[in-house]
N, C-alpha and C positions, 0 to 999 in steps of 0.2 A: 790417423787417423783413416774417420772414415769415407770408403770415395764411393761415389754416388755415378751411376753410368749420365751417361753426358745427354743431359737429355734436351740439353738447349742445342743442339746434334741436325739432334726428330726433328726437335721444330724444325730447326734451320734449313730442313733440307725441303720441309714440307712446306714450306710458302708460307710454317706461320711467325715471324719474327718480322716487325716495322720497326722500330726502335729498343731498347734498351739500356735504362742505365748502369753506368760503370760500375765493378763488383762484381755481376748478378752471375749471371754465369758461375765466375768463384763459388760463391753465392749455395749454387744450386748441387756444385758437385763438393762440395768439404760435404753438407750434410743434411737429414731428412729439416725437408723445411716448410714451414707452417706459411703454404699462397691462397692472397682469392680472389676469388672471382664476386663484382656485382647485378641482381639482376636486378631490374626495378618491373613494375606490376603494373604495365598499361595497357597488362592484355589478361581477361587468367589464364590463359595459353603461352606457348610460348611458337617462336615460326621457326627457319629457317635459317636463322640472319643463327641463331641463341647456339646454331650448337659448331656454331666454333666454339666456346671459352667451355661449352660442357665439353665438348672434346677436349682439346685444352686442361681443362679440369680433369679427366680419365685419364689424358696423357703423361699427369700432375705424381696419380696414385701410380700407376704401373710404374711406375719411375721412382719410386719409393718413396714420393715424399706428401706431403697434409695436404687434401681441395680442404676451404671451406669456400662455399657459397651463400653468400647473403645476398638475399630478397632484401631490398628498400622498402620498408613496410612505411618511414621515415620520411626519407629521402621519394619514396612516390606520391608525396603530398604536396609535392614541392616541385617536381620535375625539370631534369638534367637539362640545364642548356644547350649545347657539344651537340654540336652537325646542326641542330638547327632555327630555324628564321624567325619563329613564331612563338610567344612564348604558347605553350600549355598547358591545356585548360588543365583547375584541381580536379579530382579525385572525392568523390564524400570517403565515408568512410568506411563506408556498410560497401557499397561499389570494390574499394581498394582490398578488405579483406576477404572478397572474394578470390581477388584476382590473385592475390597473399599464399592460401588456398594452393589455387587450382596449379600455383607457379610449383606449390615443395614437390607437390602431385607428380606433377614430371616431369623434378630432380632427381627426384625420387626412382624415378622409372632406370638414370641411367650412373647412380653411385648410392651405392651401399647403409647413410643411414645409419642403421644397426648396428653394423660393424666392430667386432670389437679388436681390432690390428690397432697400431698402437698408430697406425698414419689410417686410422679410420679419420674418410668422409666425414665433416662438420655444419650444417646445414645452421647459418643464423638466419635472424632478422633484427633489423637495425630500431624499428620501433621498440624495442626492451629494452632500449638501453636510451635513445634518444625521450621515450616518452615524461621521463619524467624532471628533465632537463626543463631550468627553468629558460627565460633567455639572461640575462640579469645574469648568471655564472656560463650559460654561452657568449657572451659580450665579455669577460672579463675574463674564461682563464680559455680562448679560444682565438676570442677578436684580437685579444692583445697582441696573439705572436705575430700573425702575419699582415706584412703591411698589405692598403691598401693600393702599393703600387705593383706588386708581387702580382696579388689577382687580377689589377689591369690588362697583367702585359699575355695574360692565356692568350686562346690563339681564339676560344667559342667565345673573350669578351672581348677581346676587340672589331669579332668580328661585325658583333650581331652594334656596338657601339658606335660601329665605324656605319654602317645603316644608316638607311634617311628613315623616316618613318619612329616606334617606336620608343623604342631603345629595349631597354632589357628593366627591366624589374629588381625591383630591393631584393626581395626572394628568388632568384633567380641568378643571383650575383651572390646570396648565398653558396648557391647551392658547395662551388668548393673548398667549402671550409669544410660544410655538416660532411659529405664524403673521407673530408679530409678525417676526426671527425674519429669515424665509422675503421679507418687505418689504425687510426693511437688507439682507440679501444683498442679492437683485438690485435694489437702488436703490442697493449700491455697485462692480456689474458690471454694469448692464447699462443703472444710469442712467435704475431705472425712478422714477416721477413718481408712479402713479391705481392701486390699486386698486380694482376693481371685487366685488359680489356683489347676495351677496339680500340685504334690509332685515334681513336677524335676525342678515346677517355685520357690519354696524355699529360694535359691541362691539370685537368682535378688528383688525376692519377700523383705525380709528380709534389701536389697540395703535401699531396698527403700524408708524401716520407719529411717533406719538410715542414711539418706538422710533428711527426712522431721524432725528426732531429730537436726542436723547437721546445718541445713540449718534458726534453727529459736534456736539461743544458746544453747538447749538442751530444749528448756524448750517446748518442744511440744509430743502429744503420738502416735504412728500409730501404730497398730495392723494387724499380721497375719497368715494365712487359709490355708492351702492347703487338699487339697482331695483326696484318693486316686490316682494311675492309672490306671487303671479296664484291665480289666486281665478274661481271661480266665481260666476255672477249669485249664483246662488240659496241661494249661505254655501257647497257641497259642496265635498270636495278637488279641488283638477287637480289633472289627469294619470292619473288613474285612471277602470280603467271596471268592468265584470264583473268581470273574470278578473284582476283587480293592473290590477299600471304598465301604458302601454303605453310598448314600447325603444325604440326607435330602433337597436337591434339586427335587425332579415329572419326571426334563429331564436328571437329572443323573444317577440319581436309579428310578423307575417305584414302582408304588406304590402295585403296586402285588409282588417283587421283596424287598421289601424291608417289608412288610404283615411276609412273607414267611421267610425272613433274621431271623426274633424272634419268630421264629411258629419252627423252627428249634435247635433251641437252646435246653439246652440240662436237665435235671431233676434241676441235681444240681445247670448249672449257672443263666437257671430261677428262685431259693429261691432265687441264692441276686438281677438280674435284677431288679423284683418285687419294691426290699426298695428302688433300684437307681433308676432308668428314667421313675416310676410310685409316684400321689401323695396317691394312698393311705392310708388307715388307718393305726393302727398296728393289729387292730382289721380282719381290710377286710384281708393283707396278713394272719394272723393267719387262719383264716376261710376259705384262698385259697390254701395255701400251707397243712394245714388238709386233703379238699375235694379234694389234686391231687395225694396225701398220698396213700388215699383210692383204686381210681381206676387211675393211672400214665399215662400203655397205655391209658386213655381217654387225656388226652394231657390238658387237661383244666387249669392248669398253665399258658404254651402257647401261651392259645387260648388267655387271661389275659393279658397278659405283652403286644403280639402283639395289641388286640386290642388297647390298652391303649395307645400308640406309633401312631397309626392309627392316631388316636383320637386328640394325641399332635398332630403328623406332619403335617400331611396333612388332612379331614376331614373328616363325615359321608359315606358320598359317594363313594369313592374312603378304604372306610374298609369297603362297601357294593361287588365296585364292588373285592376283597381281595379276599374275604374267597365266593365267584360266581366260580370263577376262577381256588381256591384250592382246587374244592368239581369235579369240569368237573374232575380231572386223579385220584379223591381217593374214592367221590362216587356221588353217582347218577347225575344223569343233565340228560337234554334237550336242544333243538336245542332254544329254549330262553333264556332259561341259557347265550349259547355262543353269543346268537346274542348282550346281555348285556355289551364283550367286544370289548379294539378296536385291529385291529388289532399287535399296542403292545401289545398290551396284551396276544393275543390269540399265538402271535407268543413265547411269553416270558414262558405262561405254559405250552408248545410245541417245547421247547427251546429244541436240538436231534433229536425227529422224522423228519422220509424224508419228503425233500420239494420238490413242486411240483408244474409249472409252467401250467400254459393254455387255451388257446385262448379262450374269452369267447363264438366267433362264432360256436368256436365248438359246443357247448351246446342250439343253438337256436334252432335247429329240436331237440337236444337228445342226448343220450348214452346211449346207453345198458347200464346194469350191467361192462357184464367182461371187454367188451369195456375198460367201465372207468376203474376197478377195476386191468386190465392188463397191460393198456401200461400207464394209468398217476395214477397211486400211484409201491411203493413199495412193499405194506403186497401183492398184489399175481404175484405170481410167471410169469402162463402164462395162456391161458384162460381155458387148463383143469384144474388145480386148482383152479379157478374162479367157475366157472360152482360145482365143488366138496363143494365148502366156499357154496352158496344158497341155495343149497341142505340143509347143517347144521345148517342151519337159523342162519351161523354166522358175518352174510355182516351189515354190518350200517353204516347210512347219517349219519352227526350232532348228530349224539348219540341218532339215534331208525333204527331199525330191517326191514332191504330192503326182498323185494325176488323180486323172478324170475321177475313176473307183472313191476317192475317198472325201472322208465327212469332217468333215471339225464339230466336237463335241469337248466337252466337259474334260476328258485322256490328254485331250493336247496343249489345259490350260501347265505350264510350267511351278517347280512350289512357291517359286518369288511372285504368280499371281501369273502373271502379262501370258503371249502366247506372241513367238516375233514370225511374223510375215516378210518373204521375203522373193522377191523378184531378177533373176540373173543374178551379179558376184553384191552388187549395194546399193539397188531399192530395194528398204526397207521400211519395216510398218512396225509401229512396237502399240501393243490392244491388249492392255489390263483394265481384265475381266471385272466388272463389279460386281 
């Protein structure tokens, strides 16, 4: 018998197991097991909440199992009621197709669907097998196998039916059957024996295992494993920043903001996240926690977390830029560092700093310091204040100290089109040349 490395043990110490059907661990130890996780296309990108299922699929691959990523082109048309108090708005076909393409692209960054390995990851879309399914077929072949009593007993259903008000539409009620059919289809066509997902998916997943069993007259095994929903130590929702979701798409959440999100996690959260969101070994994690304990103010744990996530989701170049950008506000830097930032990075680093626009023609002949600071920035209120600041030697342009002999001209414009004016350590103005 081919014995596998124990992935369950690995997931357990990482805090990634919430519930598991009996026999699951034995199955994963026995042989290469095809395992699927579903992703609903509610957007054209995935956010960091989706990183956990992606990482689960990556662990499966690393441990010799076959990961299947399912994009819910069909189920996305209905909407999963699990964990939701309201009926979802249904997407039109065009929006849905756009989202499916976006999610496929993101998943392809983490899993090589072109691989020729025996346990190569597989990407499927349930629309491909659901589109030709008639309602009569579904009612006769699927609906007949599962009782209404069984479906009503699910927490996701009970919760909604117990609430005052709207209850639950038939559409959402059938969701667990449609997801269950996905499991049956993958079981039949790819010998998929396990479905994984968040703890809120337990009801849907076990309906799938039951359907597999009943569609095969009780003669087939299927398994379920769920991971906890990630929360913050203070009880607030994980994955949100002030600007909303933290996305995996660089266009939606810039690499700088993505880096900052992980860098700013609390000590308690970082100690959990380093196990959940990185592939560092137990020894590496132990070492990091010990180092952090010795000097928490240096935030070595948060830096290691942010670095690992940047390399996983983005790349080395994006990480280098984010580190440079972060040091500009909090450490020593110069014009060369500022020149490495794009216009978007520049605006995000100095978010909330007074912003001005200046006609570049005004710089052709140059502006003296007093005029530039007093009229085109918020750092000084008057010519007199500007002269005093010059005497105090407290003015900087692009992080370099300047004196009364300095004239501001086109040579002071950074490659991203900005001039950074500064008085003292923290009093900034951002001037955009137009």
